[in-house]
LUMGUMAR-689656 format. One record per residue: residue in one letter; x, y, z of N, C-alpha, C, CB in turn. Coordinates in steps of 0.1 Angstrom, whole numbers, plus 5000, padded with zeros to 4 digits. Glycine has a CB too. Layout:
N
AXYZXYZXYZXYZ...
END
This chain:
189
M261756493172261356403183259956453188262356403194S259056363190257756393195257456313208256656343184Q256656383216256356313229254856333231257156373241A254156223234252656233236252456233252251956113230I251556323256251156323270249856253271251056473276E249956133278248756043278247856073290249155903278G246656013289245656023300244856143300246356003313V245056233292244256363291243756383277245156483297R242556433276241956463263242156613261240456423261W243056653252243456793250242556853239244856793246T242356993240241657063230242557183225240257113235I242057253215242757373211242757473221242157423198H241857483230241757583241242857553251240357583248D243257423253244257393262245657443257244357243265I245857433244247057473238247357623240247157443223E246257703240246357843242247057883255244957913241V246957803265247557833278248857773281246557793290L249357693271250657633273251757733270250857503263P252957723276253957823274254357833259255157783282E254557953254254957973240256457963240254458103234N256957893230258357873228258657843213258957753237E259457923207259657913193260257773189260458023188W260857703199261457573196260557453198262757563205T259257483202258357373205257057393197258057373220R256557283192255357283184254357193191255557233169Y253157233193252057153199251057113188251357233210E250756993187249756943178248756853186250356863166I247556843182246556753188245956663177245456833196I245956533180245256443171244356353179246356353162N243056363177242056293184242256313199242156143181G242456433203242556473217243856443224241556403225E244856383216246156353222247156463218246656213217L247756513229248756623227250056563222248956703239L250656623212251956583207252856703208251856523192V253956693215254856803216256156763208255256823231T256456853199257556833190258556943190257056813175R259856913191260957013190261057063176262256953195T261657173174261957223161262757123153262757363161P262457093141263156993133264557033130262356963120H265356923126266756943121266757033109267356803117Y267857103108267957203097267857133083269357273098R268257013082268056943068266556923066268756803068H265756893076264356893075263757023070263656853088Q264257133076263857263072264257293057264457363082Q265457253054265857273040264957213030267357223038I264557093033263657013024262257093023263456873028C261757133034260557213034260757343025260157253049G261857403027262057533019262157503004263357603024K262857393000263057362986261657312980264057242985T260857242988259557202983258657322982258957092993F258657402992257957532991258257612978258157613003R259557622976260057702965259557652951261557712964Q259557522950259157462937257657482935259457302937L256857462946255357482945255057632944254657422957D255757712951255457862950255757922937256357932961I256857882930257157932917255957892908258457872912W255557772908254357732900253157802904254157582901S252857822917251657892921251658032916251657892937E252758102917252858242913252658252898254158302916S253158162890253058172876251658132871254058082868S251058032878249657992874248558082880249457842879G248858142892247858222898246658142905247258322889L246858012906245757922910245657902925245957782904G246757932933246657912947247857962954246557762950M248057912966249057962975249757852982248558062985T251057862983251857762990252257823004253157722983I252057743015252257793028253057703036250857813036I254057753043254957673052254357673066256357733052S254257553072253857533086252557613090254957573095P251457593083250257663087249657583098249257683075G248857653106248057583116246757533109247657663128L246457403110245257343105244357303117245557213096I243257373119242357343130241157273124242057473138F241057143125239957063120238857063130240356923116S239157053143238157053153238857093166237456913154E238057093177238757123190239757023194237657133200A239556893189240456783193241456743182239656663197D241456813171242356783160242956913154241656703149S244156943157244857063153246357023150244757173164V246757043138248157003134248857113127248056873126I250157093125250957193118251757113108251957273128P251257093096251957023085253157113081251056993073D254157053074255357123070255057223058256457023065V254257183048253957263037252557223032255057253025V251757323028250457293021250357383009249257323031W249557333000249057412988247557422989249657352975V247057542987245557562988245257652976245157613002S244157622970243657702959243057842965242557632950R243057942957242558072961241158062966242758172950E240357992958238957972962238757902975238157892951R239557792977239457722990239957803002240157592989L241057873000241657963010240558063015242858033005A239858123006238858223010237758163019238158282997Q237558033017236457963025236957913039235957843017I238257883040238757813052239657893061239357693048E240058013057241058083066240258163076241858183057D240758153089240058223100240858363102240058143113E240358443111240958573114242358563119240158653123A242758453125244158433130245058383120244058343143G244558353108245458303097245558153098246758363098H244758083106244757933106243757883095244357883120L243957763091243057703081242157613089243857623070T240857623087239857553096239257433088238757653100A239757403077239357283070240557243061238057313061A240357133053241557083046241957163034241156943042P243257193033243757243020243757123010245157313021E243957152997243957042987245156952989243957102973L246357012992247556932992248256953005248556962980V248656853012249456863025250756783023248656803037I251856843028253156773026253856763040254056853016E254256653043255056623056256456573052254256523065V257456623059258756573058259056483071259856683057L259456363068259656273080260756313088259856123075S260556303102261656323111262056183116261156413124P263356173121263856043125263055983136265256043129G262955853136262355773147261055713143262055873159T260755593149259555513146258355593150259655383153Q258355663161257155733166256755843156257355783180N257755913151257556023141256955973128258756103139E257555853124257155793111255655743113258055683108R255355683124253955633126253055753126253955553139R253455863132252555983133252156033119253256093141D253256043110252956093097252255993088254256143091K252655863089252155763080250955693084253255663077E250555713097249355653102248355753107249655553113A248755823118247755913125247456033116248355963138K248456093110248156213101247556173088249456293099L247956053083247256003071245755983073247955873066K245455923084243955903087243256043089243855823100L243956133097243356263099243056333086244256343109Y244056343078243956413065242956343056245356413058S242856213057241856133049240456173054242055983051I240256173067238856193073238456343069238956183088H239356433069238956573068239056623053239856653076G239356533044239156573030240256623022238156673029V241556613027242756643020242656563007244056623028R242956622996242856552983244156482979242456652972E245256542984246556472980247556502992247156532967Y248356402995249256403006250656343002248756323019W251656423003252956383000253756363013253656482991I254456253014255456233025256856223019255056093033L257656313023259056323019259956263029259456473016N260756163025261656103034263056143031261555943033R263656223040264956283037266056183038265256403047F265856073044266855963046267055883034266555883058T265855843028265855763016265755843003264755663016K265455973005265256062993264156012984266556092986Q263055982990261855932982260656012987261655782984V259656012978258356082980257255972979258156202971E256455962989255255882988254055972984254955803001V253255942974252156022970250855952972252356062955Y250056012981248755962984247656052977248455952999R246655992971245556062965244256012969245656062949R243256102969241956062974241255982964241156192977E240855862968240055772960239055712969241055652954K237755722965236655672972236655712987236655522971A236855842989236755903002237955873012235555863009Q239055823006240255803015241555823007240255663021L242555853014243855873007244555743006244755963016I244955712993245555582989246955612983244655502979L247855532987249255542981249155512966250255452988V249555602958249455582943250855582937248655692937A251855632944253255622938254255642949253455732927T255455582947256655612955257755652945257055482964L258155772946259055832937260455842943258555972932I261455802934262855812939263755872928263355672942G264955912932265955952922265456072914266355842913D265556052900265156162891263656152887266056162879D262856072894261456062891260856202892260655962900E259856232883259156362883257856342890258956412869I257556452898256256452905255356552897256456492919T254056502895253056592889251856562898252756552874S250756642896249556632903248356682895249656702917P247256602895246056662889245556782895244956552889L245956812908245556942914246357062909245756922929L247557032903248457142899248757132884249757132907P247857172876247957162861249257232857246857222854G250057152850251357202845252557192854251157342841F252257162867253457142876254157012873252857152891C255457022872256256902870257656932876256356862855C258156842884259456872891260056742894259156962903S261356732892262156612896262156622912263556612890I261956502918261956502932263356532938261456372938S264356512930265756552935265856702938266756512924C264956782932264856922936264456952950263957002926F263856852956263356872970264456842980262156782973F265456762976266456712986267856782983266556562985P268456842994269756902992270856792989270156983004E271856832983272956742979273556682991274056822971
END
């Protein structure tokens, strides 16, 4: 569940003074503060399973790193916490700050949908635009309710839906040479 606090333009500096709570996540998109509770455990399971598949490939290929819930700080008014990202070693060296946040786009961002129209709009509209503007090359949206994956890829400077995968469909990516996985591996029984 997400709640926006309207009428105020928030920055990353404002978040630093908000109370810390392991059950609350703060994100800012275009100066709007989004407060989100810790997701459902099934959401977390999907994040873990997705991480595991990408991490196994990353370790064997040596090409990059898979990270769960990193802070992405694109600007003072745009700071989000995607569920999973994959970033090449070269890119990570360029964009990681001293606090371990990423200050520019990783190559791949993955979001798992939480229930509710507001959450769906955030991931499919606001975050899609944000990731598009900031140069994410590929964006996967995993829907735990329909057990499908929407794959967006960068074409002509924006992220475009290129596939909706279901059932035993396999997911591959030009960013991840040799990676191939049935999307059913992302979703618990």
